[in-house]
N, C-alpha and C positions, 0 to 999 in steps of 0.2 A: 473296508469293514467299518461298521458302526462302532462308536465308542462303547466299550463294555462297562456295565454296571451291575448292581445286584439284580435288577429286574430283567436283564436280558442275558445273563451269563450262562444259563443252562444251554446245553447243546443238544439239538435234535439233528439226527442224521436221517434225512428224508427217505433214502432207500431202505434203511433199517426200520425206522419207526412207522413209516406210512406205506411200505410195501411188504417187506419180509415178514414182519410180525402179523399184520392183518391177513396175509396169505396163509401163514402157518396156523393162525387161529381158525380161519375159514376151513382149512384142511381138517383140523380136529373135528369141527362141527359137522362137516360133510361126511367124514368117515364114521362118526358115531351115528349120524342120521341114516346113512346107508346100511350100517350094520344092524340097526334096529329094524329097518324095513326088511332086510333079508331074514332076520330072525322071526319077525311077525308073519311073513308070508310063506315061510318054508314049513311044510307040515312035518317032514322028517328031516332033521338036521344031522348030518354026519359029523363025526368027531373032527374030521379034517377040515370041513367047512367052518365049524365053530372055532377051531384053532386058527384058521386063516383070518376070520373076522376079528378075533381077539388080537392077533398079531398086527393087523392093520391099525387097529386103535392104538396099540402100544407104540408102534412106529410113528404115528402122527403126533402123539404126545411127546415122544422122545425128540422129534425134530423141533417142536416148539420149545422144549426145555433146553435143547442145544443152543438155540438162538439166544435165549435169556442168559444162559451160563456163559456164552462167549462174550456177551456184553458185560456181565458181572466180572469175569476174569480180566478183561481189558481195563475196567475201572479199578480193580484191585491192584493191578500192576501200576497204573497211573498213580494211585495213592502211595504206593511204595516209593516211586520216583520222587513224588512231591515231598514225601517225608525226608528223604535224603537231601534234596535241594534246600528245603526250608531249614533243616538243622544246620546246614552250612551257612545259610543266610543269617540265621540267629546268632551263630558264633561271631559273625562280623558286626551285627547291628545291636544286639542286646547289651545293656549296661552290665558291669561286672557283677552286680548283685543277682542278676537274672541268669547270667551265663551258666552257672552250675546247675540250674534247674531245667536246662534244655531237655533232658531225658524225661521230665515229668509231663511234657506236652503229649496229649493223646493224638492219635491220627486225625480225629475230627477237628481238633484245634489247629493242628498243622495245616491240614487241607483248607480250612476256612480262612486262617490268617494269611495265607499266601496272597490274598487279594489286597491286604493292607499295604499302603505305601511304606517306604523305608522310614519316613519320618514318624508315622503314627504306630508302627509295629511295636516298639517297646511298651507304650502305654496300653495298647490292646492286649498284648501278651501278658502283661501284669494283671489286667482285669480278668482275662480268661483263666489264669492260674488261681488268682485270689477268689474268684467267684465260682470256681469249679464248673465253669461253663463248658459244655461239651456238645451242645446242639449246633450243627453246622449253620443252619439258617440264622439263628440268633447272633452268632459270632459274625457272620457275613453282614448282617444288618448294622452292626456297629461300625463298619468300615466307612469312613467319610471320603477318603481319597483313594479311589479304586485303582488297583494295579492290575491291569488286564492280563488274562491268560488265554491267548488264542490258540494254544497247542493242546487244548483239552481233547479227550477221547470221546 
């Protein structure tokens, strides 16, 4: 594995990002296009045909949403685990004046600061709390000594 840093830490899952999602998007487009052709070229449309066409569109959209939600749910669970891991890490590494403030860290701060090395974590944690920094990208960009996370979802 390449050494991880800010510019390459995002994870792409080729089968998901380059196959599943494009196929599901193409399916929605194909279904809508087919439905519009059927509706345009059918002089008399029965209620059951109209219902079938509408249902096909709904199912194709539902499949696409299912894929996106599955990804969001996995990322949500990952964030919860990171929150627990990082709070335990903070208890061990933060100075006594910051330890009582562990509960003040937002999920964005915890998730972003996980990339900070043990040595630079206290200073960055103090900056994040003092500056009310909550944007993941900005916090990650402050990290100088990157602590890789190869177990990302």
